[in-house]
N, C-alpha and C positions, 0 to 999 in steps of 0.2 A: 567236430574238431577240425580246425583249419591247419593243414600241414604246411611246414615251411617250403618255400619254392626250392627248386634245384639250384638256382643261383645262390640263394641264401645258404644252402647246405654246402655248396662248393666254397663259398667264402669262409664258412666256419672251419672247414677242413684245412684251407690254406693258412688259417690262423692257429692251427693246432688244436682246435676245439673238437676233439673226437675222443672216444673212450678206448683205451688199450685193454686187451684181454690177454692174460697169461694163464696157460693151461698146465695143470699138474695132475699126476696120477698117484701112485703110491708114494707116501712121504714117510719112509722108515725112520725109526728113532736114531739109527746110526748116522743119518744125514741131517739130524735136527739142527745142528749148529750152522751148517751150510744154508739150510732153508731160512733159519733165523736171520742170517746176514742179508740174504736176498730180500726177504720181506721187510726188514728194517730199511733197506735202501728204497724200496717202493713207498714205505710210509713217509720217508723223508721227502721224496721227490714228486709224489703223486697224491691225489685225493681219493679216499675210499669212495666207492659207488654203492649206495643203497638202492633198494627197489624204487623208493620214491625219487631218488636222483635220476634213475634210468627213465622212469615215467616222464619226469619233467623234461629231460633231454629230448625225448622223442616228441613231446607235445610242442616244444618251443623251437627245437633245432639249435639251441644254444646251451653251452656248458656254463654253469653259473658259479663255479668255484674258482679260486685263484690258481690252484694247481691243476694240471691235467688229470682226468679221471682214469682210474685203472681198476679192473675187476680180476682178482685171482680166482680161478675156477679149479676146484679139487674134485676130480671125477671118480665115479663108480660106487663110492660108499665104503672104501677101505676103513677098517678100524683105526688105522693111524691118521686118517683125516680128522677123526674126532679126538684122538689122544695126542697128536703131534701138531698138525697144521692148525686146527681151530684154536687151541690154547695160545699159539704164537700170534695168530690174528687178534685174539682178545687182548694180549699184552700190548700190541702195537696199535690198537684202535682201528683195525682193518676189518671191513665187512667181507667175509668169504662167501663164495657162491658154490654150492655143493650139489651137483647132479647125482642122483642116487639110482642105481639099478636095483629096483625094489626086490626082485627075486633073489638077488645076491644077499641082501640083508635078511630075507626070509629063510634062506637056506640053513639047514642044520649045520652046526659047527663042523662036524666030522666030514661033511660033504662040500665044504666051501672051497677047498683047494681044487677038487675035481670040477666043481662048477666054474671056478675062475678059468681053469685051463681049457674048458670046453666052450667058453663064451668070450674069448678075446680079452680077458682081464689079466693084464700082465702082473707077474709076481716077482719080487726081488727076494734075495736069499732070506731076509728076515721074515717075509710073509710066509715062507714055506717051511718054517721050523715047527709046525704043529700049533694047535690052538686056534683061536678065532681070528679070521682074516677080515671079515666084514664088520661094520658097525652092528650094534643091536638096535632095536626100535627105541629103547629109552635114550640111547645116544643121539639118534636121529631127532627125537622130540626135543631134547636139550639143545641140540645144535640150532634148531629152527628158532629158538628164542632170541638168538643174537645174529644169525646169519640167514642167507637165502638158500632154501632147500627145494629142489625140484626134480622131476623124473628124468632119468637117462634111460628111458624105456623100462620094462620089467626085467627082461632077460639079456640086456646089453645087445640089442639087435639093431641092424640097419634097416632102412625102409625097404631095401631090395630083397630082404629075406622075410619080411612080414607081409604075407600075401593074402591070406583069407580074411574075411570079415571078423572071424573069431580072433585071429592073430592080432588084428589092428586094435580091437577092443581091449585085449589083454595088455598089449604093449603101450598103447597111447592113453586109454581111458582108465583102465583098472589101476595102473601105476599111479595116476593122479589121485584117484579116489583113496587109495591106500595111504599115500603120503598125507593127504589132507585129513584123513581120519586119525592118523597118529599125531600130527602136529597141531591140529585145530586151526590151521591157517590155509589160505589159498596157495596152491602150487602154481606160481605165475608163469613158469617157462618149461620148455621141453627141449631135449636134444637127442638126436639119433646117434647110434654108433657111427664112427667115421666123420661126425660133424657135418652131415649132409645138409645142404641149404634148402630152405623153403622155396618152392617153385620147381623142384625136380620131378614131382609126381603129384598131379592134381588130386588123385584119390587120397593119398596120404596127407597132403596139405589140408584137404577138407576135413579129415579126421582130427588133425591137430586143432584146427579152427573150431570145429564143433565141440570139442572137449572143453573149450573155454580158456585155453592157454593165451596169454598175452604176448609171449615172446617165444621164438625158436632160436636157440644158439646154434651157430654153424662155425666151421673152421675159419671162414673169412669175414663173417659179419654176424650181427644180432638182428634178427628180423622182428619187426612189430607185426603180430598176427591179428590181434583183436584190439 
């Protein structure tokens, strides 16, 4: 594959041909109307970005839709991502991107609040009222039919705390395998806690690449890995 030159990429940026990313975490029902207004504005002013769109953008260096591209990303695997955010995206024709901390979803309901508090998963008042906080696997599978689902590690970890080979396999490889087994689809992307960039640790970069991910999401960019 021939990649676009730096000059071509700079020209595209100057013309506004780049993809915006908006990050969300818990989307409680109490804030549904506010989220609906925000997403409706995005649907009006921007074009949804599918996985095929992202592939095409990286392959050509050009954005092919009339409106600028935008990716709403709903992190962690909260139950309300499936019950509040995803239905709103469906109503508005938006493709949502959902990074899942797989061990959060795997956790027994009675331990989910403790898991969240121990693993940097922020809770709002509605989340902490008892009951299930994370999606279940049926919701993950259903979500993957209309949106993009991919690992946010297994235990919501940053690369700086994933040190042993066993840790790396668990967080980078096993989370991918688990999601793919549930969804029957490729898990195309990966993201560390804190949105760490590809290129900060050769050892962790190599693991992400070897696992077969195509993209790594970071706070400041989306990296094409494979």
